[in-house]
matplotlib code that plots the C-alpha trace (Angstrom):
import matplotlib.pyplot as plt

x = [-1.0, -3.6, -0.8, 1.9, 0.1, -1.2, 2.6, 1.5, 4.4, 7.1, 9.5, 12.6, 10.3, 10.5, 6.8, 5.5, 6.6, 3.9, 2.9, 1.7, 0.2, -1.5, -2.9, -3.9, -5.5, -7.2, -6.3, -4.0, 0.0, -0.6, -3.1, 0.0, 2.6, 0.8, -0.1, 4.0, 4.4, 2.0, 3.3, 6.5, 5.8, 4.5, 7.7, 6.5, 8.3, 11.9, 12.2, 15.4, 16.2, 16.7, 16.1, 12.8, 10.5, 11.1, 8.9, 10.5, 8.4, 5.1, 3.7, 3.5, 5.4, 3.2, 3.4, 1.4, -1.1, -3.2, -6.5, -8.2, -11.8, -10.8, -8.3, -10.1, -9.3, -4.7, -3.9, -6.8, -7.5, -9.8, -13.0, -13.6, -11.1, -11.6, -9.6, -9.7, -8.9, -6.6, -5.3, -5.0, -3.0, -1.9, 1.4, 4.3, 6.3, 10.4, 12.5, 12.2, 9.0, 8.5, 11.1, 8.7, 5.5, 7.0, 5.4, 7.6, 9.1, 7.1, 4.1, 1.0, -1.0, -3.2, -2.1, -4.9, -3.3, -5.0, -5.0, -6.1, -7.9, -9.9, -13.2, -13.2, -9.6, -8.8, -5.8, -3.9, -3.1, -1.0, -1.0, -1.1, -0.2, -2.6, -2.0, -4.7, -4.8, -5.4, -9.3, -9.9, -9.3, -12.6, -12.6, -10.8, -14.8, -16.0, -13.3, -14.0, -17.9, -18.0, -15.1, -15.1, -11.4, -10.2, -9.8, -13.3, -14.8, -12.6, -13.9, -17.5, -17.1, -15.2, -15.7, -12.2, -11.4, -8.6, -6.3, -3.3, -2.3, 1.4, 2.5, 5.5, 6.5, 9.5, 10.7, 12.0, 11.8, 9.1, 9.4, 8.8, 6.6, 3.9, 5.5, 2.8, -0.4, 1.0, 1.5, 5.1, 8.2, 10.5, 12.7, 10.4, 10.7, 8.5, 6.8, 5.7, 2.7, 3.5, -0.1, 0.1, -3.3, -3.8, -6.7, -8.2, -4.9, -2.6, -2.4, -1.5, -4.1, -3.9, -0.6, -0.8, 2.1, 0.8, 3.0, 2.6, 4.4, 6.4, 4.3, 1.2, 1.7, 1.1, 0.4, -0.5, -1.4, -2.3, -1.2, -3.1, -1.3, -2.0, -1.6, -5.1, -6.6, -10.2, -10.8, -10.0, -6.5, -3.7, -0.5, 2.6]
y = [42.7, 45.6, 47.8, 46.4, 45.9, 49.2, 51.3, 52.7, 50.0, 50.7, 47.7, 48.6, 49.9, 48.7, 47.6, 48.7, 46.1, 43.4, 45.5, 47.9, 45.9, 44.0, 47.9, 49.3, 46.0, 44.8, 41.5, 39.4, 38.9, 35.0, 36.5, 39.0, 36.3, 34.0, 36.5, 38.1, 34.6, 34.2, 37.4, 36.3, 32.3, 34.6, 36.4, 40.1, 40.7, 39.7, 39.0, 38.9, 39.1, 41.8, 43.4, 43.8, 42.9, 44.1, 44.3, 42.9, 43.0, 44.2, 41.0, 37.5, 34.0, 31.7, 28.4, 24.9, 23.5, 20.2, 20.9, 18.9, 19.2, 16.5, 14.6, 11.7, 12.4, 12.0, 8.8, 7.6, 3.1, 1.8, 1.7, -2.4, -2.5, -2.7, -2.9, -5.1, -5.5, -8.4, -6.9, -4.0, -3.1, -0.3, 1.0, 3.3, 5.1, 4.0, 6.0, 4.3, 4.9, 8.0, 9.2, 7.6, 9.5, 12.4, 12.7, 12.3, 8.9, 7.5, 8.7, 6.2, 5.1, 2.6, 0.6, -0.8, -3.5, -4.1, -5.3, -4.0, -6.3, -6.0, -7.7, -9.8, -11.6, -10.9, -10.0, -7.7, -4.4, -3.3, -3.6, -0.8, 0.2, 2.6, 4.2, 6.8, 8.8, 6.1, 8.7, 7.2, 3.6, 2.6, 3.4, 0.4, -1.4, 1.2, 0.3, -1.8, -1.6, 0.8, 3.0, 6.1, 6.4, 6.2, 9.9, 10.7, 8.1, 9.5, 13.4, 11.7, 10.1, 12.3, 15.4, 16.4, 18.3, 17.6, 21.0, 19.6, 16.4, 14.9, 12.8, 11.4, 8.2, 5.3, 2.9, -0.4, -3.9, -6.2, -7.4, -10.9, -9.7, -8.8, -10.9, -13.9, -11.2, -9.6, -12.6, -12.1, -13.0, -11.5, -8.8, -7.8, -4.3, -2.2, 1.1, 2.8, 5.2, 7.3, 10.0, 12.4, 13.8, 17.1, 18.2, 21.1, 23.2, 21.6, 18.2, 15.1, 12.6, 9.6, 8.7, 5.5, 4.2, 2.0, -0.8, -1.6, -4.1, -2.0, -3.9, -3.1, 0.8, 3.3, 7.4, 10.3, 13.6, 16.7, 20.4, 23.1, 26.3, 28.8, 30.3, 30.2, 26.9, 27.8, 26.8, 23.6, 21.1, 22.7, 20.6, 22.7]
z = [-71.1, -72.5, -71.2, -72.4, -76.0, -76.0, -75.4, -71.7, -70.7, -72.9, -74.1, -71.7, -68.9, -65.8, -64.2, -61.2, -58.2, -56.7, -53.4, -56.1, -58.7, -56.1, -54.6, -58.1, -59.6, -56.4, -56.0, -54.1, -54.1, -55.2, -58.1, -59.1, -59.2, -61.1, -63.7, -63.9, -64.6, -67.2, -69.0, -68.9, -70.6, -73.2, -73.2, -72.8, -69.7, -68.4, -64.5, -62.5, -58.9, -57.7, -60.4, -60.7, -64.1, -67.9, -70.4, -72.9, -76.4, -76.9, -79.2, -77.4, -78.3, -79.5, -77.1, -77.2, -74.9, -74.8, -73.8, -71.7, -70.0, -67.1, -65.6, -66.6, -69.9, -69.8, -70.5, -70.9, -70.3, -73.4, -72.9, -72.7, -69.8, -66.2, -62.4, -59.9, -56.6, -55.7, -52.3, -49.7, -46.9, -44.6, -44.5, -43.3, -46.7, -46.8, -48.2, -51.4, -51.4, -50.4, -53.5, -55.8, -53.4, -53.5, -49.6, -46.1, -45.0, -42.2, -43.5, -43.9, -46.9, -47.8, -50.9, -53.1, -55.0, -58.4, -61.8, -65.1, -67.6, -71.4, -70.3, -73.8, -73.9, -70.1, -71.2, -67.9, -69.4, -66.1, -62.5, -60.5, -56.4, -55.8, -52.4, -51.1, -47.9, -44.9, -44.8, -47.9, -47.4, -48.2, -51.9, -52.5, -52.1, -54.7, -57.5, -60.5, -60.1, -62.4, -65.0, -62.9, -61.9, -58.2, -58.0, -59.2, -56.4, -53.8, -54.8, -54.7, -52.0, -49.4, -50.8, -52.2, -55.2, -57.7, -58.1, -60.0, -61.4, -62.3, -64.0, -65.2, -67.2, -66.5, -68.2, -66.4, -66.0, -64.6, -62.0, -60.5, -58.0, -61.3, -63.8, -63.2, -63.0, -66.4, -68.3, -69.2, -68.2, -65.1, -66.7, -69.9, -70.9, -68.9, -68.9, -64.7, -64.9, -62.2, -61.2, -58.1, -57.2, -55.0, -54.5, -51.2, -49.7, -52.1, -50.3, -52.4, -51.5, -54.2, -55.8, -58.5, -60.0, -62.8, -64.2, -68.2, -70.3, -72.9, -75.5, -73.9, -73.1, -76.3, -75.3, -78.1, -77.6, -79.8, -79.0, -80.4, -80.9, -78.4, -74.9, -73.6, -72.5, -72.3, -68.9, -69.4, -67.5, -69.6, -69.9, -68.5]

ax = plt.figure().add_subplot(projection="3d")
ax.plot(x, y, z, "-o")
ax.set_aspect("equal")
plt.show()
């Protein structure tokens, strides 16, 4: 970036190849590729398969990022709510479930069924199916003892460490199986929040599917202009 902004690498000039950058800067090829990805996102370079990398501009394009200090700040639940385990079972992922979890069909998981309620009113906020690797099944006995999210209990109890979190939000209808627990009519509008937690070696160790009655779900975020996340977690 410094070479581009100083003009040492001119607009329209072809950049050195990955191997040359690895040798020049004494870093891994992965680091070089990640750096080039960031430069491309900033609008400083263009990369074309078979043609190489060309300097596009000396000035970066602004972007918007959401900065959080931990995954726990994503999709926070009310402080006066608690998650209570209702059932657990060991399962093999069917083809349909494997698509949701983004795992191999037939892979082994422990499913933890739990309901989240407000402490004072007892109003159910959501039903969660939490899938964890079988070696982390003991986490079920620790859920609800504190406000710690499941991923954090796993990190503390099993020396796991999150590398990334993937989140999907899907519209749907409340199923008959959980309508009674959520105290709504079957077929009522719902929103399902899917969180996938990847840990050491980019291994997926937890996936939670939380089904919310539509009127009990609200999500808002604040975007800060800039390209650096200041060491926190950034939304990409």
